[in-house]
C-alpha positions as CSV (number, residue, x, y, z in Angstrom):
1,X,20.1,54.4,-92.7
2,X,21.5,57.2,-94.9
3,X,25.2,57.1,-96.1
4,X,25.9,60.2,-93.8
5,X,24.3,58.4,-90.8
6,X,26.1,55.1,-91.6
7,X,29.5,57.0,-91.8
8,X,28.7,58.6,-88.4
9,X,27.9,55.3,-86.9
10,X,31.2,53.8,-88.0
11,X,33.0,56.8,-86.5
12,X,31.5,56.4,-83.1
13,X,33.7,55.3,-80.2
14,X,33.7,55.3,-76.5
15,X,30.6,53.2,-76.3
16,X,30.3,50.2,-74.2
17,X,29.1,48.4,-77.2
18,X,26.6,48.2,-80.1
19,X,23.8,46.8,-77.9
20,X,26.0,43.8,-77.0
21,X,29.0,45.6,-75.4
22,X,31.4,45.5,-78.3
23,X,34.7,46.9,-77.0
24,X,37.6,44.8,-78.3
25,X,39.0,44.2,-81.8
26,X,38.8,40.8,-83.4
27,X,38.7,39.5,-86.9
28,X,36.2,37.1,-88.4
29,X,37.7,34.6,-90.8
30,X,37.3,36.0,-94.3
31,X,34.8,38.6,-93.1
32,X,36.9,41.5,-91.7
33,X,34.8,42.6,-88.7
34,X,35.1,44.1,-85.3
35,X,33.8,42.1,-82.3
36,X,34.0,41.4,-78.6
37,X,34.4,37.8,-77.6
38,X,31.5,37.0,-75.3
39,X,32.1,34.0,-73.1
40,X,29.7,33.1,-70.3
41,X,28.9,30.0,-68.2
42,X,31.8,28.1,-69.9
43,X,30.0,28.0,-73.2
44,X,30.4,30.0,-76.4
45,X,27.3,31.9,-77.7
46,X,26.2,34.3,-80.3
47,X,27.9,37.7,-80.5
48,X,27.0,40.9,-82.4
49,X,29.8,42.2,-84.6
50,X,30.3,45.2,-86.8
51,X,31.2,44.6,-90.4
52,X,33.5,46.8,-92.5
53,X,30.6,48.3,-94.3
54,X,28.9,49.4,-91.0
55,X,26.4,46.6,-90.6
56,X,25.7,44.9,-87.3
57,X,25.3,41.1,-87.6
58,X,25.1,38.1,-85.2
59,X,27.6,35.3,-85.6
60,X,28.6,32.2,-83.7
61,X,31.2,33.0,-81.1
62,X,33.2,30.0,-82.3
63,X,33.7,31.7,-85.6
64,X,35.3,34.8,-84.1
65,X,39.0,34.7,-84.0
66,X,40.9,37.0,-81.8
67,X,43.0,39.5,-83.5
68,X,45.1,41.7,-81.2
69,X,45.8,45.3,-82.0
70,X,49.4,46.2,-82.7
71,X,51.3,46.5,-79.5
72,X,53.3,49.5,-80.6
73,X,52.8,52.3,-83.1
74,X,56.0,53.9,-84.5
75,X,56.7,57.6,-84.8
76,X,55.4,57.9,-88.4
77,X,52.1,56.2,-87.7
78,X,51.7,58.0,-84.4
79,X,52.0,61.4,-86.0
80,X,48.9,60.9,-88.1
81,X,46.3,60.4,-85.5
82,X,42.8,58.8,-85.8
83,X,40.8,60.0,-88.7
84,X,37.7,62.2,-88.2
85,X,38.4,62.7,-84.5
86,X,38.9,65.7,-82.3
87,X,39.3,64.4,-78.8
88,X,38.3,66.4,-75.8
89,X,38.3,66.0,-72.0
90,X,35.9,67.5,-69.4
91,X,36.8,67.4,-65.7
92,X,33.8,67.8,-63.2
93,X,35.4,69.5,-60.2
94,X,32.2,69.0,-58.2
95,X,32.7,65.2,-58.2
96,X,36.4,65.0,-57.3
97,X,37.5,64.0,-53.8
98,X,41.1,63.4,-54.5
99,X,40.8,59.6,-54.6
100,X,43.9,59.6,-56.8
101,X,42.8,56.5,-58.7
102,X,43.4,58.4,-61.9
103,X,47.1,59.0,-60.9
104,X,47.5,55.3,-59.9
105,X,46.0,54.0,-63.1
106,X,48.2,56.3,-65.2
107,X,51.4,55.3,-63.4
108,X,50.6,51.6,-63.6
109,X,49.6,51.8,-67.3
110,X,52.7,53.7,-68.3
111,X,55.2,52.0,-65.9
112,X,55.9,55.2,-64.1
113,X,57.6,55.5,-60.7
114,X,55.6,57.0,-57.9
115,X,57.3,60.4,-58.1
116,X,56.6,60.6,-61.8
117,X,53.1,61.9,-62.2
118,X,51.6,62.7,-65.7
119,X,48.3,63.7,-64.0
120,X,48.5,65.6,-60.8
121,X,45.8,66.4,-58.2
122,X,46.1,69.8,-56.6
123,X,44.4,71.4,-53.5
124,X,43.3,74.9,-54.9
125,X,41.6,78.0,-53.7
126,X,40.8,80.8,-56.2
127,X,41.2,83.4,-53.4
128,X,41.6,83.6,-49.6
129,X,37.8,84.1,-49.2
130,X,36.6,81.2,-51.5
131,X,36.2,77.5,-50.7
132,X,39.0,75.1,-51.7
133,X,38.5,72.2,-54.1
134,X,40.4,69.4,-55.8
135,X,41.9,70.1,-59.3
136,X,43.0,67.2,-61.5
137,X,45.5,68.4,-64.1
138,X,46.6,66.2,-67.0
139,X,48.3,67.5,-70.1
140,X,45.9,70.0,-71.8
141,X,46.7,68.9,-75.4
142,X,46.4,72.5,-76.6
143,X,45.3,73.5,-80.1
144,X,48.1,76.1,-79.9
145,X,50.8,74.2,-77.9
146,X,53.7,76.3,-76.9
147,X,55.6,73.1,-76.2
148,X,55.5,72.2,-79.9
149,X,56.6,75.6,-81.1
150,X,59.7,75.7,-78.9
151,X,61.0,72.1,-79.5
152,X,64.2,72.5,-81.6
153,X,64.3,69.0,-82.9
154,X,60.6,68.2,-83.6
155,X,60.4,65.7,-80.8
156,X,57.0,67.2,-79.7
157,X,54.2,67.3,-82.2
158,X,50.4,67.7,-82.4
159,X,48.2,65.3,-84.3
160,X,45.1,66.0,-86.3
161,X,42.9,64.4,-83.7
162,X,44.1,66.9,-81.1
163,X,46.6,64.8,-79.1
164,X,50.1,66.2,-78.4
165,X,52.9,63.6,-78.2
166,X,56.6,63.6,-77.5
167,X,59.0,61.2,-79.1
168,X,61.6,60.4,-76.6
169,X,63.8,58.7,-79.2
170,X,64.2,62.2,-80.8
171,X,64.1,64.1,-77.5
172,X,67.5,65.6,-76.6
173,X,66.4,66.6,-73.0
174,X,66.9,70.3,-73.5
175,X,63.7,71.0,-71.4
176,X,62.5,73.8,-73.7
177,X,59.1,72.2,-73.8
178,X,59.0,72.1,-70.0
179,X,59.7,75.9,-69.8
180,X,57.4,76.6,-72.7
181,X,54.4,74.8,-71.2
182,X,52.5,77.4,-68.9
183,X,50.8,74.5,-67.1
184,X,53.8,72.6,-66.0
185,X,52.4,69.5,-67.5
186,X,55.7,67.8,-68.4
187,X,58.2,65.8,-66.3
188,X,61.8,65.0,-66.8
189,X,63.3,61.5,-66.5
190,X,66.3,62.3,-64.4
191,X,67.3,58.7,-64.1
192,X,66.3,55.3,-65.3
193,X,62.8,54.5,-63.9
194,X,62.9,52.3,-60.9
195,X,59.8,50.5,-62.2
196,X,60.5,47.5,-64.4
197,X,59.8,48.4,-68.1
198,X,58.1,46.1,-70.4
199,X,60.1,44.4,-73.2
200,X,58.3,46.1,-76.1
201,X,59.3,48.3,-79.0
202,X,59.1,52.0,-78.0
203,X,56.0,54.0,-79.1
204,X,55.3,57.7,-78.8
205,X,51.7,56.8,-78.1
206,X,52.7,55.3,-74.8
207,X,56.1,56.7,-74.0
208,X,57.0,53.1,-73.0
209,X,59.7,52.1,-72.2
210,X,60.8,55.3,-70.5
211,X,64.3,56.7,-71.3
212,X,66.6,58.6,-69.0
213,X,67.3,62.2,-70.0
214,X,64.1,62.7,-71.8
215,X,60.7,64.4,-71.2
216,X,57.5,62.5,-70.6
217,X,53.8,63.6,-70.4
218,X,50.2,62.6,-70.4
219,X,49.4,61.1,-73.8
220,X,45.6,60.7,-73.3
221,X,46.3,57.0,-73.6
222,X,46.5,57.2,-77.4
223,X,47.2,53.4,-77.5
224,X,43.8,52.8,-75.9
225,X,42.0,55.0,-78.2
226,X,43.2,52.9,-81.1
227,X,41.5,49.9,-79.4
228,X,38.2,51.9,-78.8
229,X,39.0,52.1,-75.1
230,X,38.8,55.1,-72.7
231,X,42.0,56.7,-71.3
232,X,43.0,54.9,-68.1
233,X,42.4,57.8,-65.8
234,X,38.7,58.0,-67.0
235,X,38.0,54.3,-66.4
236,X,39.8,54.3,-63.1
237,X,38.0,57.2,-61.4
238,X,35.4,55.9,-59.0
239,X,33.4,59.1,-59.0
240,X,33.1,59.6,-62.7
241,X,35.0,62.9,-62.5
242,X,36.6,62.8,-66.0
243,X,34.6,62.7,-69.3
244,X,36.3,62.0,-72.5
245,X,35.0,62.0,-76.1
246,X,35.0,63.5,-79.5
247,X,34.1,67.1,-80.5
248,X,33.1,65.9,-84.0
249,X,30.4,63.7,-82.5
250,X,29.7,66.2,-79.8
251,X,29.8,63.4,-77.2
252,X,31.7,62.6,-74.1
253,X,31.5,59.8,-71.5
254,X,32.9,59.0,-68.1
255,X,32.4,55.4,-68.7
256,X,29.0,55.3,-67.1
257,X,27.2,58.4,-68.4
258,X,27.4,59.6,-72.0
259,X,26.2,63.2,-72.7
260,X,26.4,65.9,-75.3
261,X,29.7,67.8,-75.0
262,X,28.3,71.2,-75.9
263,X,25.3,70.7,-73.8
264,X,27.4,69.7,-70.7
265,X,29.5,72.9,-71.0
266,X,26.4,75.1,-71.5
267,X,24.4,73.6,-68.6
268,X,27.3,73.6,-66.2
269,X,29.2,76.8,-67.2
270,X,32.2,74.9,-68.5
271,X,35.5,76.8,-68.9
272,X,39.1,76.3,-69.8
273,X,41.9,76.8,-67.4
274,X,43.9,80.0,-68.1
275,X,42.0,80.8,-71.3
276,X,43.7,84.1,-71.5
277,X,47.0,82.5,-72.5
278,X,45.7,81.6,-76.0
279,X,46.8,78.1,-76.0
280,X,43.3,76.8,-76.5
281,X,43.4,73.7,-74.2
282,X,41.6,70.5,-75.1
283,X,40.6,70.1,-71.4
284,X,37.5,71.8,-70.1
285,X,36.4,72.2,-66.4
286,X,33.0,72.3,-64.7
287,X,33.0,74.5,-61.6
288,X,33.1,72.9,-58.2
289,X,29.6,74.0,-57.2
290,X,27.2,71.7,-55.3
291,X,30.1,69.4,-54.7
292,X,29.4,65.7,-54.2
293,X,32.2,65.3,-51.6
294,X,33.7,67.5,-48.9
295,X,37.2,68.7,-49.6
296,X,38.3,67.3,-46.3
297,X,37.5,63.7,-47.5
298,X,40.3,64.1,-50.0
299,X,42.9,64.0,-47.3
300,X,42.1,60.6,-46.2
301,X,43.7,57.3,-47.0
302,X,47.0,58.5,-48.7
303,X,50.5,57.6,-47.8
304,X,52.7,60.0,-45.7
305,X,54.5,61.6,-48.6
306,X,51.2,62.6,-50.3
307,X,49.6,63.8,-46.9
308,X,52.7,66.1,-46.4
309,X,52.3,67.5,-49.9
310,X,48.7,68.5,-49.2
311,X,49.4,69.8,-45.8
312,X,51.9,72.2,-47.4
313,X,49.3,73.4,-49.8
314,X,46.8,74.0,-47.0
315,X,49.4,75.9,-45.0
316,X,50.3,78.0,-48.1
317,X,46.7,79.2,-48.4
318,X,46.4,79.8,-44.6
319,X,49.5,82.1,-44.8
320,X,47.8,84.2,-47.5
321,X,44.8,85.1,-45.3
């Protein structure tokens, strides 16, 4: 393997493993490697691990000592981002049936109350004559984020890897970022969350624990990315709607299928929502053509409050005919 290929190999992420399913960080005594503890049938076995110089080796499971990633990353470290990365998301509208598993996983993972959604699912029609479809909308992590430019205290910032974060310890609750965001992707903590918050140090990469009087938003699960894991919404979706990956590697995955980012956009006529605004979103959409599910199936199985929300959307479009 050439040095260039070896470097690219070390940079790769979002894979289920290096032939053995390596997905969690661990340290080998005296060796400094990354590995996944494999335990089956009540007995330890051989596992494949990646050394710091990019070589894959097999070691005895008993020699691998778990080494947890830091639970929290402070402001200074969170501003740097992961090296040699440019994260990107692709949403396949043809696959979405409004299961809302992405919303539930996000709220559970970030200890958000039910009325506090970082990723929203909308019932949309592009015109009275066109067919409706389901539209997941996370934060777009724009390359030219208006939210960053209007924040008077530097609470909102963009990293080199493409992720936009907000530090609620610096946030003064002025809501300028909310008015500056043309996608309405931010939400305000009007009160202390009625969901029990974990007893951990605060990190901008998780926005946990939440704080009254501040703004929260989708963080693309930056904490998961440090552990070589997909964002929670990607892993939770039962239809594989959301792809996530790295523009540097030109690779995205929905957890089951891994494809070339550029090829996916070319083959499926990918686009960015409201491109004319000049924000250069980091989220791309694939048109809802040849849909895998009927739009009507997306109304099923939700609680009364959610049902009413979508009924209002349907009635709004009916009134425009």
